[in-house]
N, C-alpha and C positions, 0 to 999 in steps of 0.2 A: 300429700299429708305430711311427711316430716318437714317439708319447707313452710307450711302454713303453721304448723307448731312453733317453729323457731321464729317466725315473724310475730306470732300473736304473745306466746308466752315467754320467750327469752329476749324480745325486744330487738330483734334483728331484722334489717329492712332487705328487700328482695335481693338487690344488687350486692348486699354484704353476706349473703348466705354462703357463697362458695369460698371467698377467703376465709371466712371464720371456721367453716368445717376444715379446710386445709390447715389452718394454724392449730385447731384442736387436735387433728391428726398428728402433726409435728410434735406438740406437746406430748401427746400419748405415747409416742416412739420414745421421746427422751426420758420420760418418767418410768416407762417400762424397763428400759435399760439400767436405770438407777436403782430402782426397786428389787430387780432381780438380783442384784449384788449387795444390797445393804445388809442383809442377814449375815452375809460371809464377811463384811467389814466389821460387824459388831463381835462376832465371834472371835476373829483374829486379834482386834484390839483388846478384847478381855483376857488374853491369854495370862497376862502378868498382872491382872487385878485393876480395880477402878483408879486407884491412884496413878497407874500408868497412863491411862487415858488422858488425865490432866496434862501430862506432859507430852504426850502426842499432839495436843492442841498446839503447844509451842512449835513443834516441827511444821504443824500444817501452816501456821502464820508464816514462818520462814520461806517454805516452798512457795505460798501464795505471793508473797513479796517479789520473789525471784521470777515467778511466771508473768506476774502483772505487766511489767514493761516489754515483755516479749509479745504479749497481746497487743499492747498499745502500739508496738513497732508494726505488726500486721495490719492494724486499723489504719495506721498512718500511710502505709505504703501501697496497699492493695485495694481493689474495689470490693464491694460487699460480699459478693458470691465467693470471692477468692479467700477472704479471712474467715468467712463462716465454714467453708469447707476444710480449710487448713486445721481450723480448731477442732471439730469433729472427727476428721481424720487422725489427728495426733492422739486423740482419747482413745479412738478405736484401735489405733496401732499399740497404745499401751496395754490395752486389755489383751490383745492378742500375744504380746511379749510377756504378760504374767501367766497366761495359759500355756505357753511354751515352757516356761520355768516349771510350773506345776506338772507338766507331762513328761519332760525330758530331763529334769533335774531335781526329782522330788526330795533327794536326800539333803538339798540345800534350802529347802522351805522349812522355816522354823519361826521362833518367836520374833526374830529380827526382821525376816521377810514379810511377815504378817503385818508388824508395825508399819513396814514402808508401804505395803498396800493399803493400810488404813489412812495414812497420810495422803497418798496418791489419790486414793478414792475421794477423800474429803475436798480435795482441791477440784477434781473432776466434777464432782457434784455440783459445786457453786458455779463454775465456769459454764458448764452445760446449760442450768436453768438461766443464768444471767445472760448469756447469748440469746437465748430464746426470747426472753422478755425485752432486751434491746432491741431485737428485730421487730417485735410487736408495736414498741413504742415509736419505731421508725416507719412502720407500715400504715398504722391507723393514728387518725387525728385525736385531739381531745375529746370532743363529744363522741365520736366512736369509741374510743377507749373506755368511757364511762358505761357504755351498753354492752360491749362486746368482751372485755377482759374476762368478765366471769364466766360467760358460756365457753370461752376458748379454755379456761381453766378446767372445765369439765373434763376436756380430754386428758390433762394430766392427772386428774383424779382417777378417772377409769384406768390410766397407766399405772398410777400407784396401787389400784386394786390387782390389776392383771399381772403384774410384775411378780409380786409374792405368790400370787395362785401358781403361775407357771414355775417359779422356784420350786415350790413345795411339790409339784408334779413331776419335774424332771432331775431334781437332785439326786433322788435314791437311785434311780436306773441309770443315770449317766454320770453321775458324780459332781461334786461342786465345781471342780474345774471347767466342765463343759459349758458352765453358765456363762463364763466369760466371753467366748466367741459368740455365743447367742446374743449376749448384751451388746457386742460390738456391732452385730447384724442389725439390731435396732437402731443403733446410732447411724448407721448407714440408711436405713429407712427414714430416720429423722431428717438426714441431710437432703434425701430425694424430696421430702415434704417442703422442706425450707426452700429448695430450689423452685419447685412448682410454686409456693407462694410468692416469691420474689417476682416470679415471671407472670404472674396474673396482672391484669391492667388494674392501676389504681384510679380511683376518682379523684379529681384534681380539686384540692381543698384550699380555697382562697385564704384560709388562715394559716396555712402551712407551704408558703410558696416554695420552699426549699425540699418539700418532700415529693418532688415529681419523679415519675419513674425513669427516666432517662439519667437524669443526675444520680439518683439514689443507687441506681445499679452500675452504672459504667464510671463514675468518677471516684478516685481515692478520696479520703477525707483529708489526707495531708497532715502537717504538723509533726511534733515529735512523739516519742514512746511515752513521755513523762508528763504530757499536758492534762492528763486526768487529775493527777494530784494537784496541778497548779489551779485547774479550773475550779476544784473544789475548794481551795484554800482562799480564792477571791471572791466567791459567791456565796453570800448569806443564806441563799435557796438550797444550794447543795450541801452547805454545811450542817443545815437543819435536817435534811435528809440523812446525813452522815450520822447525827445524834440519834435520830429516830431509829435508825437500823442497828447503831451500837446497843441502843438500850433493848431493842428486841432480841439481838443475839445474847445479851446477859441474861434477860429473863428466860429465854428458852432453855439455856444451859442450866440454870437454877432448876428447872422442872425437869431436865434431863438427868440431872445428878440426883435430885430427890427420887425419881422413879427408880433408878438403879438401886439405891440404898433400901427402898422399901420393898421392892420385888426381892433383893439378895435376903432380906429379914425373913422371908416366908421359908427359906431353906435352900439347899443346894440342888433340889430335883430339877432337872434340866426341862422335862416335860411340863412341871408346873410353871416355871419361868415363861416358857414358850407361850403357854395357854394365855397367861396374863399379858404378856406383850400383844399377842394376837387380837385379845379381845379390846385392848385399847385401840390398836390400829383399825379394827373393824369399825368401832364406834366412831372413830375420828373421821373415817373415809365416807360413811354414811352421811354422817351431818356435813361434811364438806361439800360432797356431791348435792344435796339438798340445797344449801346455800348457794352455791356456784351457779346451778341450773335456774333456780327459780327467784332468787333473792338479790344476788349481787348487783345485776345491772339495774334493776329498778330502784335499789337502795342508793346506789351512787347518783343516779339521775335525779331522785327526788329529794334525798336529804343531803346531797353533796359530798365531796370527797373528805371534808373536815370531820364530819360526823362518823363516816365510815372509817377513817383512820384512828378516831378515839375510841372505837368499840373494843379492839384488842387490849389498849392499856387499862380500860374499865373492867374487861374479863379478868386481867392479870390480878389487878388490885382486889377483886371480889374472890377470885380463887385463893390468892394467898392468905387472906382473912380466914377463910373456911377452912383451909389446910392447917393452918395455925391453932384454929379452935377444935377441928375434930382429929387431925393428924392420922387419919386411917388410909389404907390403900384405896378403899371404895371412893373416898374424896378425891386421892390423887387422880383415879382413873376419870372421874366426873370433871375434874378441873383440866386434866391434859386433853382430854377428848374436846372440851369446849374450847380451850386456847387454840388447839392446833385447827379446829374446824373454822373458827373465825379468822385465823392467822391465813390459811390457805384460801378459804372461801370468800372472805371479805377484805381482809387487809391487804393481801398480796395484789390482788387486782387493782385496788385503789392505789397503793403505792406505786405500781408501775404506770399508773396514768400521769405521775407527777413528772415523768421523764417525756411527756409528749409536749411540754411546752419548753423545752430547752433545745439548742441546736444539736444538729446530727453528730457533730464531735463528741459533745458531752453525753450523748445517749449511749455511746459505746465507751469512750475512754473514761469519764469521770463515773460511769454507771459501773464499769468493770472494777474500778478502784473501790467504789463504795460496797458493791455486792459480794466483793471477795475479801480484799484486804480489811476494811473497816468491819465486815461482819466476823470474820475469823478473829479479829482484834477483840470483839464483843465475847466471842466464845471463850477465849483465853482469859479475859477479865473475869467472866462468870464462873469459869471452872477454878481459878485460883482463889477468888473471894469466897466461893462456897467451901472450897477446901479449907481456906484459914479459919472460917467459922466452926468447920467440923473439928479442926484440931483444936481449937479453943473449948471445945465440949458444948458448944451452943446448938441447939436444935433448930426446929421448924419455926419457933416462935421469933428467934433472931432473924432467920432467914427472912421471914415476913416483914419485920421491922425495917430490915434493909431495902426490901423490894416497894414497901408502899410509896414511900416519898419518890423513888425512882418512877413509879408507874403514874404519879401525877405529874412528873416533868414530862414524861412520854406523853401522856394525853394532851398537855398544852402544845408540845410540838406538833402532834399530829392536827389540832385545830388550826395552828399557826400556817402550816404547810398547805391545808386546803384552802385557806383564805388567798395564799400567795400564789397558788396555781390558778385561781380564778382571776387574779390580777393580771398575771402573766398572759393568760389566753385572752382575755380583754384587749390587753395593749397589743396582741399578735393580730388580733382581727381588726382593730382600727388601724394598724400600720399596713395591713394588706389592702384595706379599702381606700387609704390616703393617695 
């Protein structure tokens, strides 16, 4: 019965059911680990106020720049299973180290160590999800990705729901510190699912001759640790993805700080703030789950990647106009829930299909640079721009005036990328037949 449901409603073929379910399990474990810890990250980061968070973004960019070539070196020198294992083991070890600090040296835990954890977690968050999607782009072809990335994303959404629920259940009786080794355990489960997925037989795709099981699993990609940056600089296609991701991060950061300000204006009552944040998250996750499970695969298949990528910029444009007119917390809740649902349920699966038409080196190295360094630069740009407007005494209307032309450029990039992906896919198929 579940298999027939997946085949009929989620657009998954019989031979794809098993790898799709394993990939969804993999994403479930990754997002559970991340969402278990996000409340702790936010609480520690807010210890010295909103303005401090803007500058923590600077630290996050610096650490991301430092870590990126290390990841590139791993990709260059080791086969796929080895660098995937090394990455997840490194982050799990970091969680255990922070747990040991909290348990055995609690007197040393203060504002500065909380800020270190905020930066470390922000880097961990991006690399964990980036590596997951890089594996998906390596494992599935372009036609498969358009149908399967939405249903696979359901696993992540379920993890994003399960993580906070588990955190609320365990934090009081066990203490916040106990959540860290639990999150590390989920990362180990994620690594197990990743290993299982990589060892499942792959259908040979004539449009992707390089993505054969033997080569993908046992051969190192080679090259240098810095080739991700070089590949982006030389490719208009990858540069366009960079610009798309940069604007995405700027827009998401605008919404993030607007939410912090509007919720802070309600008062300092912790329970009230927590309730508001919870309502936003629940509305977002419910809408995301619906979009991923029933809409994403069909939408990309029927309307194409271009239209799907353009939906989030359109959502941002309409949302900022509404926020500037109404300016209420209710309008923000509706806007943010819509934005994040479209981002996670539709745009993210569509954006990840863009990497199915590049070579394996770019799927890991260039993608790592785009999804970590470029994204965090977008965060930093958005935070400092919003802070400048605030210091100048400008409100939501000024923020909307800045965001609207940016949304139009963003939409044009999404449309162009979809068409460019289609051309690349056609050329790959023709080259395979020649």
